[in-house]
Each structure stands twice: as structure tokens, then as C-alpha cells.
C-alpha positions as CSV (number, residue, x, y, z in Angstrom):
1,X,-2.3,-2.9,0.1
2,X,-1.3,-5.0,-2.9
3,X,1.1,-7.1,-0.7
4,X,-1.6,-7.6,1.9
5,X,-4.1,-8.6,-0.8
6,X,-1.9,-11.6,-1.6
7,X,-1.1,-12.6,2.0
8,X,-1.4,-11.5,5.6
9,X,1.8,-10.1,7.0
10,X,3.5,-8.5,10.0
11,X,5.3,-5.2,9.9
12,X,8.7,-6.8,9.4
13,X,7.5,-8.9,6.4
14,X,5.9,-5.8,4.8
15,X,9.0,-3.7,5.4
16,X,11.2,-6.3,3.7
17,X,8.7,-6.9,0.8
18,X,8.4,-3.2,0.2
19,X,12.0,-2.1,1.0
20,X,10.7,0.5,3.3
21,X,11.4,1.6,6.9
22,X,9.4,-0.3,9.6
23,X,8.4,2.9,11.3
24,X,6.9,4.2,8.0
25,X,5.0,0.9,7.4
26,X,3.7,1.0,11.0
27,X,2.6,4.6,10.7
28,X,0.6,3.9,7.5
29,X,-0.9,0.7,8.8
30,X,-2.2,2.6,11.8
31,X,-4.1,4.9,9.5
32,X,-5.4,2.0,7.3
33,X,-6.4,0.1,10.4
34,X,-8.2,3.1,11.9
35,X,-10.5,3.4,8.8
36,X,-10.8,-0.5,8.6
37,X,-9.1,-0.9,5.2
38,X,-6.7,-3.2,7.1
39,X,-7.4,-5.4,10.1
40,X,-4.9,-6.4,12.8
41,X,-4.7,-9.4,15.0
42,X,-2.1,-10.3,17.7
43,X,-0.1,-13.5,17.2
44,X,2.3,-14.0,20.0
45,X,4.6,-11.0,20.1
46,X,3.8,-9.7,16.7
47,X,0.7,-8.2,15.0
48,X,-0.5,-9.7,11.8
49,X,-2.2,-7.4,9.3
50,X,-4.8,-8.5,6.8
51,X,-6.6,-6.5,4.1
52,X,-10.3,-5.8,4.1
53,X,-10.5,-7.6,0.7
54,X,-14.1,-6.6,-0.1
55,X,-13.2,-2.9,0.1
56,X,-9.8,-3.3,-1.5
57,X,-11.2,-5.2,-4.4
58,X,-13.6,-2.3,-5.1
59,X,-10.7,0.2,-4.9
60,X,-8.4,-1.9,-7.1
61,X,-11.2,-2.2,-9.7
62,X,-11.8,1.5,-9.6
63,X,-8.1,2.3,-10.1
64,X,-7.9,-0.3,-12.9
65,X,-11.0,1.2,-14.7
66,X,-9.5,4.7,-14.4
67,X,-6.1,3.6,-15.7
68,X,-7.7,1.7,-18.7
69,X,-10.1,4.5,-19.6
70,X,-8.3,7.8,-18.7
71,X,-4.6,7.3,-18.1
72,X,-2.5,8.0,-21.2
73,X,-0.2,5.2,-20.2
74,X,-3.1,2.7,-19.6
75,X,-1.8,2.0,-16.1
76,X,1.8,1.3,-17.1
77,X,3.6,4.6,-16.2
78,X,7.1,4.8,-17.7
79,X,9.8,4.1,-15.1
80,X,11.2,7.6,-15.4
81,X,7.7,9.1,-14.6
82,X,7.3,6.7,-11.6
83,X,10.7,7.6,-10.2
84,X,10.0,11.3,-10.6
85,X,6.7,11.0,-8.8
86,X,8.4,9.0,-6.0
87,X,11.1,11.7,-5.6
88,X,8.4,14.4,-5.4
89,X,6.6,12.4,-2.8
90,X,9.8,11.9,-0.7
91,X,10.5,15.7,-0.9
92,X,7.0,16.5,0.3
93,X,7.2,14.0,3.1
94,X,10.4,15.5,4.4
95,X,8.9,19.0,4.6
């Protein structure tokens, strides 16, 4: 969502920017589009995705407020903690 907040992108651009598989990006975009957090529009052969900025801004502000007021790291998780959480997420997704 953060990447789309800055610029509208297609799946290939998002995949490259995030270093993730295109199929995973497409799968997640489908869910976000369904609930209208993300909009899609055809442009030739590709689909351009844009963020519902009104809703996203409210979500980002909520997360920022939580991080500043409740997170012991004030929103700056140590790299080792972020890597551990990412590994746990990957393990859960593979199940």
C-alpha cells in the first residue's frame, strides 16, 4: 500500500519494487481491489492499480498513532525482529 500511495503501478512494477513474486502481488491486489482499498484500471494490455488514498491515509494515521503511543520501538522495529516476523509469516503461508 505504501508504494501505491506514492505512485500508481502495474503488477510488474510493484513486483520489482517489493522484490516479490508477481503471482503473490496479483493475489493480494485482488483482495484489496475487492474491498476497494485499491482501484484498478486497464491501460492497453496491463492493469494499473491506484490506492484509495482517503481510506489509506486514515489507516496510515491509525498505525502511526498506535506505533507512537503503544509500540515499545515507536514504530522502528529492530531489523532482527522484522526478519523474525517475516520468517514466521512465510512459514505460516506455506502451511
